[in-house]
C-alpha positions as CSV (number, residue, x, y, z in Angstrom):
1,X,35.3,75.5,-37.8
2,X,38.1,73.8,-40.3
3,X,39.1,70.3,-38.8
4,X,42.8,71.6,-38.4
5,X,41.6,74.3,-36.1
6,X,40.5,71.5,-33.9
7,X,44.2,70.3,-33.2
8,X,44.7,73.8,-31.9
9,X,42.4,74.2,-29.5
10,X,44.1,72.3,-27.2
11,X,43.0,70.2,-24.0
12,X,44.8,71.5,-21.1
13,X,42.9,71.0,-17.9
14,X,40.7,73.4,-15.6
15,X,41.3,72.2,-12.1
16,X,38.9,74.4,-10.5
17,X,39.1,77.1,-8.4
18,X,37.9,75.3,-5.0
19,X,41.2,73.3,-5.2
20,X,45.0,73.7,-5.1
21,X,47.2,71.3,-6.6
22,X,49.3,69.2,-4.0
23,X,52.5,70.7,-3.6
24,X,54.3,67.3,-4.1
25,X,53.2,67.0,-7.7
26,X,55.8,67.9,-9.2
27,X,55.3,68.7,-13.0
28,X,57.7,69.6,-15.0
29,X,57.5,73.5,-16.0
30,X,57.7,72.9,-19.1
31,X,54.3,71.4,-19.5
32,X,52.4,73.7,-17.6
33,X,50.7,76.5,-19.4
34,X,51.1,80.0,-18.8
35,X,48.3,80.4,-16.8
36,X,48.6,78.7,-13.4
37,X,45.1,77.4,-13.4
38,X,45.9,74.8,-16.0
39,X,48.5,72.2,-16.4
40,X,49.0,69.9,-19.2
41,X,51.4,66.5,-19.5
42,X,53.6,65.1,-22.4
43,X,52.1,61.9,-23.4
44,X,53.2,59.6,-26.1
45,X,51.1,59.9,-29.3
46,X,50.0,56.9,-31.4
47,X,53.2,57.0,-33.4
48,X,55.1,55.9,-30.3
49,X,52.0,54.4,-28.6
50,X,53.4,53.8,-25.2
51,X,52.6,57.0,-23.6
52,X,55.1,59.5,-22.4
53,X,56.8,59.7,-19.1
54,X,54.2,60.2,-16.2
55,X,55.6,63.2,-14.4
56,X,52.6,62.9,-11.7
57,X,53.8,62.2,-8.3
58,X,50.8,62.2,-6.6
59,X,47.4,62.6,-7.9
60,X,45.6,64.3,-4.8
61,X,44.5,67.2,-4.7
62,X,44.7,69.9,-1.4
63,X,41.5,71.5,-0.4
64,X,40.8,74.4,2.1
65,X,38.0,72.3,3.0
66,X,39.4,69.9,5.8
67,X,36.3,67.9,5.4
68,X,36.7,67.6,1.5
69,X,37.2,64.0,-0.2
70,X,35.7,61.9,3.0
71,X,34.2,59.1,0.8
72,X,34.9,55.5,0.6
73,X,36.0,54.3,-2.8
74,X,36.8,50.6,-2.2
75,X,33.8,49.4,-4.1
76,X,34.7,51.2,-6.7
77,X,38.3,50.4,-6.6
78,X,37.7,46.7,-6.1
79,X,35.1,46.7,-9.3
80,X,37.6,48.5,-11.4
81,X,40.3,45.6,-10.4
82,X,37.8,43.1,-11.5
83,X,37.0,44.8,-14.7
84,X,40.9,45.0,-16.0
85,X,41.2,41.5,-15.1
86,X,38.2,40.3,-16.8
87,X,39.1,42.3,-19.8
88,X,42.6,41.4,-20.2
89,X,41.4,37.5,-19.6
90,X,39.1,38.1,-22.4
91,X,41.6,39.8,-24.8
92,X,44.2,37.0,-24.0
93,X,41.7,34.3,-25.2
94,X,41.3,36.5,-28.4
95,X,45.0,36.6,-29.4
96,X,45.2,33.2,-28.4
97,X,42.7,32.4,-31.0
98,X,44.6,34.8,-33.6
99,X,47.7,33.1,-33.0
100,X,45.8,29.3,-33.4
101,X,44.3,30.8,-36.8
102,X,47.6,32.0,-38.1
103,X,49.2,28.7,-37.4
104,X,46.8,26.9,-39.3
105,X,47.3,29.6,-42.4
106,X,50.7,29.1,-42.3
107,X,50.7,25.2,-41.9
108,X,48.2,25.1,-45.0
109,X,48.1,28.1,-46.9
110,X,44.4,28.4,-48.8
111,X,42.0,31.4,-49.2
112,X,39.7,29.6,-46.7
113,X,42.4,29.7,-43.9
114,X,43.7,33.1,-44.9
115,X,40.0,34.6,-44.3
116,X,39.7,32.7,-41.2
117,X,42.8,34.4,-39.7
118,X,41.7,37.6,-40.9
119,X,38.3,37.2,-39.1
120,X,40.1,36.2,-36.0
121,X,42.2,39.5,-36.2
122,X,38.7,41.2,-36.4
123,X,37.5,39.4,-33.9
124,X,39.8,39.8,-31.2
125,X,40.2,43.5,-31.5
126,X,37.3,44.8,-29.4
127,X,38.5,43.2,-26.3
128,X,41.4,44.8,-26.5
129,X,40.3,47.9,-27.6
130,X,38.2,48.3,-24.3
131,X,41.3,47.5,-22.2
132,X,42.8,51.2,-23.4
133,X,41.0,53.0,-20.9
134,X,43.6,51.2,-18.7
135,X,46.3,53.5,-20.1
136,X,48.4,56.6,-19.6
137,X,48.9,56.3,-15.6
138,X,52.4,54.1,-16.0
139,X,50.4,50.8,-15.5
140,X,52.1,47.7,-16.9
141,X,50.6,48.5,-20.1
142,X,52.9,51.1,-20.8
143,X,55.9,48.6,-20.8
144,X,54.8,46.7,-23.7
145,X,52.4,49.2,-25.2
146,X,54.6,50.2,-28.2
147,X,55.0,46.4,-28.8
148,X,51.2,45.8,-29.0
149,X,49.7,48.5,-30.7
150,X,51.9,51.1,-32.2
151,X,51.0,53.1,-35.5
152,X,50.8,54.5,-37.8
153,X,53.2,52.6,-39.6
154,X,55.5,52.3,-42.4
155,X,54.7,49.3,-44.5
156,X,58.2,49.2,-45.9
157,X,59.7,48.7,-42.5
158,X,58.0,45.0,-42.8
159,X,57.2,43.8,-46.8
160,X,56.9,44.8,-49.9
161,X,55.0,47.8,-50.9
162,X,54.0,49.3,-54.2
163,X,56.9,50.8,-55.8
164,X,59.4,48.3,-53.7
165,X,59.2,45.0,-54.0
166,X,62.4,44.4,-51.8
167,X,61.4,46.4,-48.9
168,X,61.4,45.4,-45.2
169,X,63.0,42.8,-42.9
170,X,61.1,40.0,-44.9
171,X,62.8,41.1,-48.6
172,X,65.7,43.4,-47.9
173,X,67.7,41.1,-45.2
174,X,68.6,37.7,-45.0
175,X,69.7,37.8,-41.0
176,X,68.0,35.0,-39.4
177,X,64.6,35.8,-38.0
178,X,63.9,35.6,-34.5
179,X,61.5,37.7,-32.2
180,X,64.3,39.7,-30.3
181,X,65.8,40.7,-33.8
182,X,62.2,41.8,-34.7
183,X,61.6,43.5,-31.2
184,X,64.8,45.4,-31.5
185,X,64.0,46.8,-34.8
186,X,60.6,48.0,-33.6
187,X,60.6,52.0,-34.0
188,X,64.5,51.9,-33.8
189,X,65.5,54.6,-36.6
190,X,61.4,56.3,-36.4
191,X,58.3,55.8,-34.7
192,X,56.6,54.8,-38.1
193,X,58.6,51.7,-38.3
194,X,56.3,49.5,-36.6
195,X,57.5,45.8,-36.7
196,X,55.3,44.0,-34.1
197,X,51.9,44.0,-32.5
198,X,48.0,44.1,-34.2
199,X,49.2,46.3,-37.0
200,X,51.9,44.5,-38.2
201,X,49.9,41.3,-38.2
202,X,47.1,43.3,-39.9
203,X,49.2,44.5,-42.6
204,X,50.7,40.8,-43.2
205,X,47.2,39.3,-43.3
206,X,45.9,42.0,-45.5
207,X,48.6,43.9,-47.4
208,X,48.4,47.7,-48.2
209,X,45.1,49.2,-48.5
210,X,45.3,50.9,-51.9
211,X,41.3,51.7,-52.2
212,X,38.7,53.7,-50.4
213,X,36.0,50.9,-51.2
214,X,37.6,48.3,-49.4
215,X,40.4,46.6,-47.2
216,X,43.8,45.7,-48.2
217,X,44.0,42.4,-50.6
218,X,47.1,40.2,-50.1
219,X,47.0,37.2,-52.0
220,X,47.3,34.0,-50.0
221,X,50.2,33.0,-52.3
222,X,52.3,35.2,-50.3
223,X,52.3,32.6,-47.6
224,X,52.9,29.5,-49.9
225,X,56.2,27.8,-48.8
226,X,59.1,27.5,-51.4
227,X,60.9,31.2,-52.2
228,X,63.2,33.2,-49.5
229,X,60.3,35.8,-49.4
230,X,57.5,33.6,-48.6
231,X,59.4,31.6,-46.0
232,X,60.5,34.7,-44.3
233,X,56.9,36.1,-44.7
234,X,55.6,32.9,-43.0
235,X,58.1,32.9,-40.1
236,X,57.6,36.6,-39.4
237,X,53.7,36.2,-39.0
238,X,54.1,33.2,-36.9
239,X,56.7,35.0,-34.6
240,X,54.7,38.6,-34.2
241,X,51.5,36.5,-33.6
242,X,52.8,34.2,-30.8
243,X,54.5,37.4,-29.4
244,X,51.2,39.6,-29.3
245,X,49.4,36.7,-27.7
246,X,52.3,36.5,-25.2
247,X,52.5,40.2,-24.5
248,X,48.3,40.5,-23.9
249,X,48.9,37.3,-21.5
250,X,51.5,39.0,-19.4
251,X,49.0,41.5,-18.8
252,X,46.4,39.6,-17.8
253,X,48.9,37.9,-15.5
254,X,50.3,41.0,-13.8
255,X,46.2,41.8,-12.8
256,X,45.8,38.3,-11.7
257,X,48.6,37.3,-9.7
258,X,48.8,37.8,-5.9
259,X,52.1,39.6,-6.1
260,X,51.3,41.6,-9.2
261,X,50.0,45.0,-10.3
262,X,46.6,44.5,-9.1
263,X,48.0,44.1,-5.4
264,X,50.0,47.3,-5.8
265,X,47.0,49.2,-7.2
266,X,44.9,48.1,-4.4
267,X,47.8,49.3,-2.0
268,X,47.6,52.8,-3.1
269,X,46.2,55.7,-1.3
270,X,42.4,55.6,-2.7
271,X,42.9,59.2,-4.4
272,X,46.2,58.1,-6.1
273,X,44.4,54.9,-7.5
274,X,41.1,57.0,-8.3
275,X,43.7,59.7,-10.2
276,X,44.9,57.1,-12.5
277,X,41.5,55.8,-13.2
278,X,40.2,59.1,-14.0
279,X,43.2,60.1,-15.8
280,X,42.9,56.8,-18.2
281,X,39.6,57.7,-19.1
282,X,40.1,61.6,-19.6
283,X,43.0,61.2,-21.9
284,X,42.1,58.5,-23.8
285,X,38.8,60.5,-24.6
286,X,40.1,64.0,-24.6
287,X,43.4,63.4,-26.4
288,X,44.3,60.0,-27.7
289,X,41.0,59.4,-29.3
290,X,40.1,62.9,-30.0
291,X,43.1,64.3,-31.3
292,X,45.5,61.3,-32.3
293,X,42.8,58.8,-34.0
294,X,40.0,61.3,-35.2
295,X,41.4,64.9,-36.0
296,X,44.8,64.2,-36.9
297,X,43.4,62.0,-39.7
298,X,40.7,64.4,-40.7
299,X,43.4,67.2,-40.9
300,X,45.5,65.3,-43.4
301,X,43.2,63.5,-45.0
302,X,45.6,60.9,-45.4
303,X,44.3,57.1,-44.8
304,X,47.9,56.4,-43.7
305,X,46.8,57.9,-40.5
306,X,43.8,55.7,-39.9
307,X,44.3,53.4,-37.1
308,X,43.0,49.9,-38.7
309,X,43.6,50.8,-42.2
310,X,44.7,47.5,-43.9
311,X,41.8,46.1,-42.6
312,X,39.4,49.1,-42.8
313,X,37.8,48.4,-39.1
314,X,38.6,51.7,-37.9
315,X,34.9,52.1,-36.8
316,X,35.0,49.2,-35.1
317,X,38.2,50.8,-33.0
318,X,36.4,53.9,-32.6
319,X,33.1,52.3,-30.9
320,X,35.1,50.0,-28.4
321,X,37.6,52.4,-27.2
322,X,34.5,54.5,-26.3
323,X,33.1,51.3,-24.7
324,X,36.2,51.0,-22.3
325,X,35.6,54.5,-21.2
326,X,31.8,53.6,-20.4
327,X,32.7,50.3,-18.6
328,X,35.2,52.0,-16.3
329,X,32.6,55.0,-15.6
330,X,29.6,52.8,-15.1
331,X,31.3,49.5,-13.5
332,X,29.5,47.4,-16.4
333,X,32.1,44.3,-16.9
334,X,33.1,44.1,-13.4
335,X,30.8,41.2,-12.3
336,X,28.1,41.1,-9.9
337,X,29.5,43.7,-7.7
338,X,29.2,46.4,-10.2
339,X,30.3,49.7,-8.9
340,X,31.3,52.5,-11.1
341,X,32.9,55.9,-10.6
342,X,29.5,57.2,-11.9
343,X,27.7,56.3,-8.3
344,X,30.6,57.5,-6.5
345,X,30.7,60.9,-8.3
346,X,27.0,61.2,-8.1
347,X,27.0,60.4,-4.3
348,X,29.1,63.9,-4.1
349,X,27.7,66.3,-6.8
350,X,24.9,64.6,-8.8
351,X,25.0,67.5,-11.5
352,X,28.8,66.4,-12.1
353,X,27.9,62.5,-12.8
354,X,24.6,63.2,-14.6
355,X,26.8,65.6,-17.1
356,X,29.3,62.9,-17.5
357,X,26.3,60.7,-18.3
358,X,25.0,62.9,-21.0
359,X,28.5,63.6,-22.4
360,X,29.2,59.8,-22.7
361,X,25.8,59.3,-24.4
362,X,26.2,62.2,-26.8
363,X,29.7,60.5,-27.6
364,X,28.3,57.1,-28.4
365,X,25.7,58.6,-30.7
366,X,28.3,60.6,-32.6
367,X,30.6,57.8,-32.9
368,X,27.9,55.7,-33.8
369,X,27.0,57.9,-36.6
370,X,30.4,58.0,-38.4
371,X,30.9,57.1,-42.0
372,X,32.5,53.5,-42.3
373,X,34.6,52.4,-43.7
374,X,36.8,55.6,-42.2
375,X,39.0,56.5,-45.5
376,X,35.9,57.0,-47.2
377,X,35.3,59.7,-44.9
378,X,38.6,61.0,-44.9
379,X,38.5,61.1,-48.7
380,X,35.0,62.9,-48.6
381,X,34.9,67.1,-49.1
382,X,35.6,68.8,-46.1
383,X,31.9,70.5,-46.5
384,X,30.4,66.8,-46.6
385,X,27.6,65.7,-44.3
386,X,30.4,62.5,-43.5
387,X,33.3,65.3,-42.5
388,X,30.7,67.3,-40.5
389,X,29.5,64.1,-38.7
390,X,33.2,63.3,-37.8
391,X,34.1,66.8,-36.7
392,X,31.1,66.7,-34.5
393,X,32.6,63.4,-33.0
394,X,35.5,65.4,-32.3
395,X,33.7,68.1,-30.0
396,X,31.8,65.3,-28.3
397,X,35.0,63.6,-27.4
398,X,36.7,66.7,-25.8
399,X,33.7,67.8,-23.9
400,X,33.8,64.2,-22.4
401,X,37.1,64.6,-21.9
402,X,36.5,67.9,-20.0
403,X,33.8,66.3,-18.1
404,X,35.7,63.5,-16.8
405,X,38.3,66.3,-15.8
406,X,35.9,68.1,-13.8
407,X,34.3,64.8,-11.8
408,X,38.0,64.2,-10.9
409,X,38.2,67.3,-9.2
410,X,35.1,66.6,-7.4
411,X,36.8,63.3,-6.2
412,X,39.9,65.3,-5.1
413,X,41.9,63.9,-8.1
414,X,44.4,65.8,-10.5
415,X,43.4,65.1,-14.0
416,X,46.0,66.0,-17.2
417,X,45.0,65.7,-20.4
418,X,47.7,66.8,-22.8
419,X,47.4,69.5,-25.2
420,X,46.4,68.4,-28.9
């Protein structure tokens, strides 16, 4: 099957004949497929990176069996909260270290300081990537996600590119640079006009990636003070690095503070909380990762559709996104009281839990086998082993999304994966 056909397969969710959706689930009719057994919900793609409006008013499914869904998920919900707290705290440590490295580069622009800032960016990414399993259910991340991790990006919205030395806010504007101005410009005219976050910083540190054999190679001379463009570039980089750290730290605080989102999450009815957890995993696996990050790029063959194209670290993105899903499923990273949703599902229906375990292991194997750097895979012949391995990974992630959907149904919660 050609890659482009995967984009048409879709991933609308089979809810299962044993369950009926709660009549309070008001999903906009425009997002239902023709079959009443399927439902799908609109979610923002990677260009917008903020997720769409969550149209689900209740994740709890009804059942004809009055004894259905009588289980205690308190240990799993508590462990999930602890996992999220730990993950955002670790991510904030990484963005803090990145900010410090960028401050050092701006203060004293040398090749070694530029290399150190790039290293800090690469090392900070994994801790953030695992948190992407906590998206897609209107948690606090949705308020800032488009400001943190939006992509793909039009580099010319920020700085010079091949063919246009005067492009972007840095070169084409003389307005005083403030973080408010930069944030207001983020995706204002086009969703690809990204001006903040991980990938804006990545572009400023590496520059355009014009080679299939390595990352971008921006010279350190771009950060030496003394010219209008360099001075603005230095200011811009410092501002967006500080804002990224502030945004990630705000997520950490939301999950830490007694009156923050964690308290609201814990106060939800159990299946409303579980519905959010299961949707976070399933949508990341079966839509965001499978389609927006893998299949779309395979279909276009364009490295502009590569997630971390400037640094050539996209394979790392894939590995740690999947690691985040696994951590939620198994409870790994939640501290001593490790209680995963695998255990909860297994207590209700062992074959379903075993199936997700197998699908997750298969997806990890397929992702580990992907070529690196990713832009070499995109440039490979469609019939090459590299492309075949990537298409196998697409299939594995789609299957994992379906398996998590079925696990959600066993727990009595609605899981909606958008059509690709």
